[in-house]
C-alpha positions as CSV (number, residue, x, y, z in Angstrom):
1,X,-28.8,41.0,-79.3
2,X,-27.7,43.7,-76.8
3,X,-30.6,46.1,-76.7
4,X,-28.5,48.6,-74.7
5,X,-26.1,49.1,-77.7
6,X,-27.1,51.4,-80.5
7,X,-26.8,49.6,-83.8
8,X,-27.0,51.9,-86.7
9,X,-27.5,49.1,-89.2
10,X,-30.5,47.8,-87.2
11,X,-32.0,51.3,-87.0
12,X,-31.6,51.7,-90.8
13,X,-33.2,48.3,-91.3
14,X,-36.1,49.2,-89.0
15,X,-36.8,52.4,-90.9
16,X,-36.7,50.6,-94.2
17,X,-39.0,47.8,-93.0
18,X,-41.4,50.3,-91.3
19,X,-41.8,52.2,-94.6
20,X,-42.2,49.0,-96.6
21,X,-44.8,47.8,-94.1
22,X,-46.9,50.9,-94.3
23,X,-47.0,50.6,-98.1
24,X,-47.9,46.9,-98.0
25,X,-50.6,47.6,-95.5
26,X,-52.2,50.2,-97.7
27,X,-52.1,47.8,-100.7
28,X,-53.5,44.9,-98.6
29,X,-56.7,46.7,-97.5
30,X,-57.4,47.9,-101.0
31,X,-57.6,51.6,-100.1
32,X,-57.8,54.0,-97.2
33,X,-59.9,53.3,-94.1
34,X,-63.1,55.2,-93.7
35,X,-61.5,57.0,-90.8
36,X,-58.1,57.6,-92.3
37,X,-58.5,61.4,-92.9
38,X,-59.9,62.1,-89.5
39,X,-57.8,63.7,-86.7
40,X,-56.1,61.3,-84.3
41,X,-58.3,61.0,-81.2
42,X,-57.4,59.5,-77.8
43,X,-59.4,58.4,-74.9
44,X,-58.9,58.3,-71.1
45,X,-59.9,54.8,-70.1
46,X,-57.6,52.6,-67.9
47,X,-59.2,49.2,-68.1
48,X,-60.9,46.9,-70.6
49,X,-63.3,44.0,-70.0
50,X,-64.0,41.8,-73.1
51,X,-67.1,39.5,-73.0
52,X,-66.3,36.9,-75.6
53,X,-69.2,35.1,-77.3
54,X,-67.3,32.1,-78.9
55,X,-69.1,30.4,-81.7
56,X,-70.4,33.4,-83.7
57,X,-73.2,35.6,-82.2
58,X,-76.0,36.3,-84.7
59,X,-76.2,40.1,-85.2
60,X,-79.7,40.1,-86.7
61,X,-81.0,38.2,-83.7
62,X,-79.3,40.6,-81.2
63,X,-77.9,44.1,-82.0
64,X,-79.0,44.6,-85.6
65,X,-82.7,43.5,-85.9
66,X,-84.3,43.2,-89.4
67,X,-87.7,42.2,-90.7
68,X,-89.0,39.0,-89.1
69,X,-88.0,35.8,-90.7
70,X,-89.3,32.2,-90.4
71,X,-87.0,29.3,-89.8
72,X,-89.6,26.7,-90.8
73,X,-90.5,28.4,-94.1
74,X,-86.9,29.4,-94.5
75,X,-87.7,33.1,-94.9
76,X,-84.6,35.1,-94.2
77,X,-84.7,37.7,-91.4
78,X,-84.5,38.1,-87.6
79,X,-85.8,35.3,-85.4
80,X,-87.1,37.8,-82.9
81,X,-89.1,41.0,-82.8
82,X,-87.4,44.4,-82.3
83,X,-87.8,46.7,-79.3
84,X,-87.1,50.4,-78.8
85,X,-84.1,51.5,-76.7
86,X,-83.1,54.6,-74.7
87,X,-81.7,56.1,-77.9
88,X,-84.4,57.4,-80.3
89,X,-84.5,55.4,-83.5
90,X,-82.3,52.6,-82.3
91,X,-83.7,49.1,-81.8
92,X,-82.4,45.8,-80.6
93,X,-84.2,42.5,-80.4
94,X,-86.7,41.6,-77.7
95,X,-84.4,39.5,-75.6
96,X,-82.1,42.4,-74.8
97,X,-84.5,44.5,-72.7
98,X,-82.0,45.6,-70.0
99,X,-79.4,46.5,-72.6
100,X,-82.1,48.5,-74.4
101,X,-82.6,50.6,-71.3
102,X,-78.9,51.7,-71.2
103,X,-78.3,52.0,-74.9
104,X,-77.1,55.6,-74.3
105,X,-73.9,54.0,-72.7
106,X,-73.5,51.7,-75.6
107,X,-72.3,51.7,-79.3
108,X,-73.3,48.6,-81.3
109,X,-70.9,48.7,-84.2
110,X,-73.0,47.0,-86.9
111,X,-70.4,47.0,-89.7
112,X,-67.4,45.1,-88.4
113,X,-66.0,42.8,-91.1
114,X,-63.1,40.7,-92.1
115,X,-62.1,38.4,-94.9
116,X,-60.8,35.5,-92.9
117,X,-62.3,32.1,-93.9
118,X,-65.6,31.5,-92.1
119,X,-64.0,28.9,-89.8
120,X,-64.0,29.3,-86.1
121,X,-60.3,28.9,-85.2
122,X,-59.0,31.2,-87.9
123,X,-61.7,33.8,-87.2
124,X,-61.1,33.6,-83.4
125,X,-57.4,34.3,-84.0
126,X,-58.3,37.2,-86.3
127,X,-60.6,38.8,-83.7
128,X,-58.0,38.3,-80.9
129,X,-54.8,39.3,-82.7
130,X,-56.1,41.5,-85.5
131,X,-54.2,39.5,-88.0
132,X,-54.5,36.4,-90.1
133,X,-52.3,33.5,-89.0
134,X,-48.7,33.7,-90.2
135,X,-46.1,31.0,-90.8
136,X,-43.3,33.2,-89.5
137,X,-44.8,35.4,-86.7
138,X,-46.9,34.5,-83.7
139,X,-48.8,37.7,-83.1
140,X,-49.9,38.8,-79.6
141,X,-53.5,39.0,-78.5
142,X,-55.2,42.3,-77.8
143,X,-55.1,41.5,-74.1
144,X,-51.4,40.9,-74.2
145,X,-50.8,44.1,-76.1
146,X,-52.7,46.1,-73.6
147,X,-50.8,44.3,-70.8
148,X,-47.5,45.1,-72.6
149,X,-48.3,48.8,-73.1
150,X,-50.1,49.7,-69.9
151,X,-49.0,47.1,-67.3
152,X,-51.0,46.6,-64.1
153,X,-52.7,49.6,-62.7
154,X,-51.6,48.6,-59.1
155,X,-48.8,46.8,-57.4
156,X,-49.3,43.1,-56.7
157,X,-51.8,42.3,-59.5
158,X,-51.4,40.8,-63.0
159,X,-52.2,43.1,-65.9
160,X,-54.2,40.4,-67.8
161,X,-56.7,37.8,-66.6
162,X,-58.6,35.3,-68.7
163,X,-61.7,33.8,-67.3
164,X,-62.2,30.8,-69.5
165,X,-60.1,28.2,-71.3
166,X,-56.6,29.3,-72.4
167,X,-55.2,28.9,-75.9
168,X,-52.7,30.4,-78.3
169,X,-55.0,33.1,-79.7
170,X,-55.2,34.7,-76.2
171,X,-51.5,34.6,-75.7
172,X,-48.6,37.0,-75.8
173,X,-47.0,35.8,-79.1
174,X,-43.7,37.4,-79.8
175,X,-44.0,39.7,-76.7
176,X,-43.1,36.8,-74.4
177,X,-44.5,35.2,-71.3
178,X,-44.3,38.4,-69.2
179,X,-47.3,39.7,-71.1
180,X,-49.4,36.6,-70.8
181,X,-52.5,36.0,-68.8
182,X,-53.5,34.5,-65.5
183,X,-56.4,32.2,-66.1
184,X,-59.2,30.4,-64.3
185,X,-62.2,28.4,-65.4
186,X,-64.3,28.4,-62.3
187,X,-65.2,31.5,-60.2
188,X,-65.7,29.4,-57.1
189,X,-62.3,27.7,-57.3
190,X,-60.3,30.8,-58.5
191,X,-56.9,30.4,-60.1
192,X,-55.8,27.2,-58.5
193,X,-52.4,27.3,-60.2
194,X,-51.3,30.0,-57.8
195,X,-51.7,27.8,-54.8
196,X,-49.9,24.5,-54.0
197,X,-52.0,21.3,-53.8
198,X,-53.4,20.4,-50.3
199,X,-50.8,17.7,-49.8
200,X,-47.9,20.1,-50.4
201,X,-47.2,21.8,-47.0
202,X,-44.8,24.6,-46.4
203,X,-41.8,22.3,-45.9
204,X,-42.3,20.5,-49.2
205,X,-43.0,23.8,-51.0
206,X,-39.7,25.2,-49.7
207,X,-37.8,22.1,-50.8
208,X,-39.2,22.5,-54.3
209,X,-38.1,26.1,-54.4
210,X,-34.6,25.3,-53.3
211,X,-34.4,22.6,-56.0
212,X,-35.6,25.0,-58.6
213,X,-33.1,27.6,-57.5
214,X,-30.3,25.1,-57.8
215,X,-31.4,24.1,-61.3
216,X,-31.4,27.8,-62.3
217,X,-27.8,28.3,-60.9
218,X,-26.5,25.3,-62.7
219,X,-28.2,26.3,-66.0
220,X,-26.6,29.8,-65.7
221,X,-23.2,28.5,-64.9
222,X,-23.1,26.7,-68.3
223,X,-23.4,30.1,-70.0
224,X,-27.0,29.6,-71.0
225,X,-29.0,32.8,-71.6
226,X,-32.3,31.7,-73.1
227,X,-35.1,34.4,-73.4
228,X,-37.8,31.7,-73.2
229,X,-36.4,30.3,-70.0
230,X,-36.0,33.8,-68.6
231,X,-39.6,34.7,-69.4
232,X,-40.7,31.4,-67.8
233,X,-38.7,32.2,-64.6
234,X,-40.2,35.7,-64.5
235,X,-43.7,34.2,-64.8
236,X,-43.0,31.9,-61.9
237,X,-41.7,34.7,-59.7
238,X,-44.7,36.8,-60.5
239,X,-47.1,33.9,-59.7
240,X,-45.4,33.3,-56.3
241,X,-45.9,37.0,-55.4
242,X,-49.5,36.9,-56.4
243,X,-50.1,33.7,-54.4
244,X,-48.9,35.4,-51.2
245,X,-50.7,38.7,-51.7
246,X,-54.1,40.2,-50.9
247,X,-54.9,39.9,-54.6
248,X,-56.2,36.4,-54.0
249,X,-59.1,37.9,-51.9
250,X,-60.4,39.5,-55.1
251,X,-61.7,36.1,-56.1
252,X,-63.9,35.8,-53.0
253,X,-67.3,36.8,-54.4
254,X,-69.0,36.1,-51.1
255,X,-67.8,39.6,-50.1
256,X,-70.4,41.0,-52.4
257,X,-74.0,41.5,-51.3
258,X,-76.3,38.6,-52.1
259,X,-78.7,40.9,-54.0
260,X,-75.9,42.1,-56.3
261,X,-74.7,38.6,-57.0
262,X,-78.3,37.5,-57.8
263,X,-78.7,40.5,-60.2
264,X,-75.8,39.1,-62.3
265,X,-77.3,35.7,-62.7
266,X,-75.5,32.3,-63.1
267,X,-71.9,31.4,-63.8
268,X,-71.4,33.8,-66.7
269,X,-72.8,36.6,-64.6
270,X,-70.6,35.7,-61.7
271,X,-67.6,35.9,-64.1
272,X,-68.7,39.4,-65.1
273,X,-69.0,40.3,-61.4
274,X,-65.5,39.0,-60.8
275,X,-64.3,41.0,-63.8
276,X,-65.5,44.2,-62.0
277,X,-63.6,43.2,-58.9
278,X,-60.5,42.4,-60.9
279,X,-60.6,45.9,-62.5
280,X,-61.1,47.4,-59.1
281,X,-57.9,45.6,-57.9
282,X,-55.9,47.1,-60.8
283,X,-56.0,44.4,-63.5
284,X,-55.8,46.2,-66.9
285,X,-57.5,43.7,-69.2
286,X,-60.0,40.9,-68.4
287,X,-61.5,38.5,-70.9
288,X,-64.7,36.8,-69.8
289,X,-65.6,33.8,-72.0
290,X,-69.3,32.8,-72.3
291,X,-68.4,29.2,-72.9
292,X,-70.0,27.2,-70.1
293,X,-73.4,26.0,-69.2
294,X,-74.9,26.5,-72.6
295,X,-78.7,26.0,-72.5
296,X,-79.3,25.5,-76.2
297,X,-76.9,22.6,-76.9
298,X,-74.6,24.6,-79.3
299,X,-73.8,27.9,-77.6
300,X,-73.5,30.8,-80.0
301,X,-72.7,28.5,-82.9
302,X,-76.4,28.2,-83.8
303,X,-76.5,25.6,-86.5
304,X,-79.5,23.3,-86.7
305,X,-81.4,23.1,-83.5
306,X,-79.2,25.5,-81.7
307,X,-81.4,28.3,-83.0
308,X,-84.4,27.2,-81.0
309,X,-83.2,28.1,-77.6
310,X,-80.8,30.9,-78.6
311,X,-83.0,33.3,-76.7
312,X,-81.8,31.8,-73.4
313,X,-78.2,32.7,-74.3
314,X,-79.2,36.2,-75.3
315,X,-81.1,36.8,-72.1
316,X,-78.2,35.5,-70.0
317,X,-75.9,37.9,-71.9
318,X,-78.3,40.8,-71.5
319,X,-78.7,40.3,-67.8
320,X,-75.0,40.0,-67.1
321,X,-73.9,42.8,-69.4
322,X,-76.4,45.3,-68.1
323,X,-75.6,44.4,-64.5
324,X,-71.9,44.8,-65.2
325,X,-72.4,48.2,-66.9
326,X,-74.6,49.6,-64.1
327,X,-72.3,48.1,-61.4
328,X,-69.2,49.8,-62.9
329,X,-71.2,53.0,-63.1
330,X,-72.2,52.7,-59.4
331,X,-68.5,52.4,-58.6
332,X,-67.5,55.3,-60.8
333,X,-65.6,53.0,-63.0
334,X,-67.6,53.0,-66.2
335,X,-65.9,56.0,-67.8
336,X,-62.6,54.4,-67.0
337,X,-63.5,50.9,-68.2
338,X,-64.2,49.9,-71.8
339,X,-66.5,46.9,-72.2
340,X,-66.2,45.0,-75.5
341,X,-68.7,42.3,-76.5
342,X,-66.7,40.3,-79.1
343,X,-67.3,37.3,-81.3
344,X,-65.5,35.8,-84.3
345,X,-68.2,36.5,-86.9
346,X,-71.9,36.9,-87.3
347,X,-74.5,34.7,-89.0
348,X,-76.5,35.2,-92.2
349,X,-80.2,36.0,-92.2
350,X,-81.0,32.8,-94.1
351,X,-81.9,29.6,-92.3
352,X,-80.5,26.2,-93.1
353,X,-82.7,23.2,-93.8
354,X,-82.7,22.3,-90.1
355,X,-83.6,25.8,-88.9
356,X,-80.2,27.0,-87.9
357,X,-77.8,29.5,-89.4
358,X,-74.3,29.4,-91.0
359,X,-71.4,31.8,-90.6
360,X,-71.0,35.3,-91.9
361,X,-67.9,37.6,-91.7
362,X,-68.7,40.2,-94.3
363,X,-70.6,42.2,-91.7
364,X,-71.5,41.6,-88.0
365,X,-71.8,43.5,-84.7
366,X,-69.3,44.2,-82.0
367,X,-70.5,46.2,-79.0
368,X,-68.6,48.8,-77.0
369,X,-69.8,50.3,-73.7
370,X,-68.4,52.8,-71.3
371,X,-64.8,53.8,-71.6
372,X,-65.6,57.5,-71.6
373,X,-66.7,57.3,-75.3
374,X,-69.3,59.4,-77.0
375,X,-71.9,56.7,-77.4
376,X,-74.9,57.2,-79.7
377,X,-76.4,53.7,-79.7
378,X,-75.0,52.5,-83.0
379,X,-72.2,52.9,-85.5
380,X,-72.7,51.9,-89.1
381,X,-75.6,50.6,-91.1
382,X,-76.3,47.3,-92.9
383,X,-78.9,46.5,-95.6
384,X,-82.4,45.3,-95.0
385,X,-81.3,41.8,-94.2
386,X,-77.9,42.5,-92.5
387,X,-75.9,40.8,-95.3
388,X,-74.1,43.9,-96.7
389,X,-72.6,47.1,-95.3
390,X,-74.4,50.3,-96.4
391,X,-72.5,52.9,-94.4
392,X,-69.4,53.2,-92.2
393,X,-67.5,50.0,-92.6
394,X,-65.3,49.1,-89.7
395,X,-62.4,46.8,-90.3
396,X,-60.8,44.7,-87.6
397,X,-57.7,47.0,-87.6
398,X,-60.1,50.0,-87.1
399,X,-61.8,48.2,-84.2
400,X,-58.4,47.4,-82.6
401,X,-57.3,51.0,-83.1
402,X,-60.5,52.2,-81.4
403,X,-59.9,50.0,-78.4
404,X,-56.2,50.9,-78.1
405,X,-57.0,54.7,-78.4
406,X,-59.7,54.4,-75.8
407,X,-57.0,52.8,-73.5
408,X,-54.6,55.7,-74.2
409,X,-52.4,53.5,-76.4
410,X,-51.2,55.0,-79.7
411,X,-52.7,52.9,-82.5
412,X,-50.0,54.1,-84.9
413,X,-47.0,52.8,-82.9
414,X,-45.0,49.8,-83.7
415,X,-44.1,46.7,-81.6
416,X,-40.9,44.8,-82.3
417,X,-40.5,41.1,-82.9
418,X,-36.7,41.1,-82.2
419,X,-35.7,43.9,-84.5
420,X,-38.6,43.5,-86.9
421,X,-41.2,46.3,-86.7
422,X,-44.8,45.2,-86.4
423,X,-47.5,47.9,-86.7
424,X,-49.7,47.5,-83.6
425,X,-53.0,47.6,-85.6
426,X,-51.9,46.8,-89.2
427,X,-53.0,50.2,-90.5
428,X,-56.2,50.7,-88.4
429,X,-57.8,54.1,-87.6
430,X,-60.0,54.7,-84.6
431,X,-63.6,55.5,-85.0
432,X,-63.4,59.3,-84.6
433,X,-67.0,60.0,-83.7
434,X,-66.7,57.9,-80.6
435,X,-64.1,60.4,-79.2
436,X,-65.5,63.8,-78.4
């Protein structure tokens, strides 16, 4: 398809599909969003850091405390006691003391929900793409959409970095490889894929580049024009530029003061510190996965005995998140950087017969911090056990719309999968009270 040629038939088809899509979206959600009638509000942030708690963080043990339960007696409720925060009337659990002190920079959205099956892979996909899986469309992740819409904030840096293991749900989907991520799994090693192995010297590297160039020429001579190959080549060129640039120095955490590094804590904290440095360099979106060095045996997926030492994970999150928030503030970056603490679902207040918890998607907590938003500590209210929404439900499309609007991206616009219009948020509306 020649995108430089105006095709009236294609334009008519787009208008028709867009109208049809809006109607279908309205039917699918069963009514209007709680924020649908409110005036479109936009933020002024330039960056986003998402801390991903894979496994399903228990909201009633963190950001939405309830009456005290008992795992042994199987009495539903929170596993920990509540503590007050910097916002009057707002409480969190006892293992979030540093976050409690900065709650005026935070909004714990307690009423996020989705109807995806309570299974990890499907729910992770939902919370990264905003969609259920499709047999015909591979939807882009939130990081790739932000990379696509905003690009890097500086020359010589990638727009999107993933600190953790890569998979399809974090990828660019139909947007193509140009909006994919650079990833690393070890803060000490950095993104090794950008540098040749030690046994590949400059001569061997140049030979490989000449061979690749010859393959490209021969491929082109045969009249081949493949978008997938072109995207792949563009990715290689971008990687080569990054490998030879000052961007690689961003990964040298030894340039930070020892006291600051210590304040962040272990590997997860060092990932958060690296995220701040990446934002400073001009990276637009950073996902930091809390998926290494679990101290309770199960990570955030607290079935069975995983519940017993969950407090260690919560304390590690609390320390790293608070340090990141205050560090960004010290660098005058907090108002320009939205922090999102995400997870695929919450966990019910009931305990199973081995003292753990199952999965719950009908209401759970996602946390936003910074980004120049009008934070008041919490958004929404759940019932006395955290099982049902009482006030201000926030759908996944609403959450995505809020993130996009904070990053100055129109949540009502459409992306295109070839000539097929795809609403960027599937009918979401941003949480208006956060913008003011």
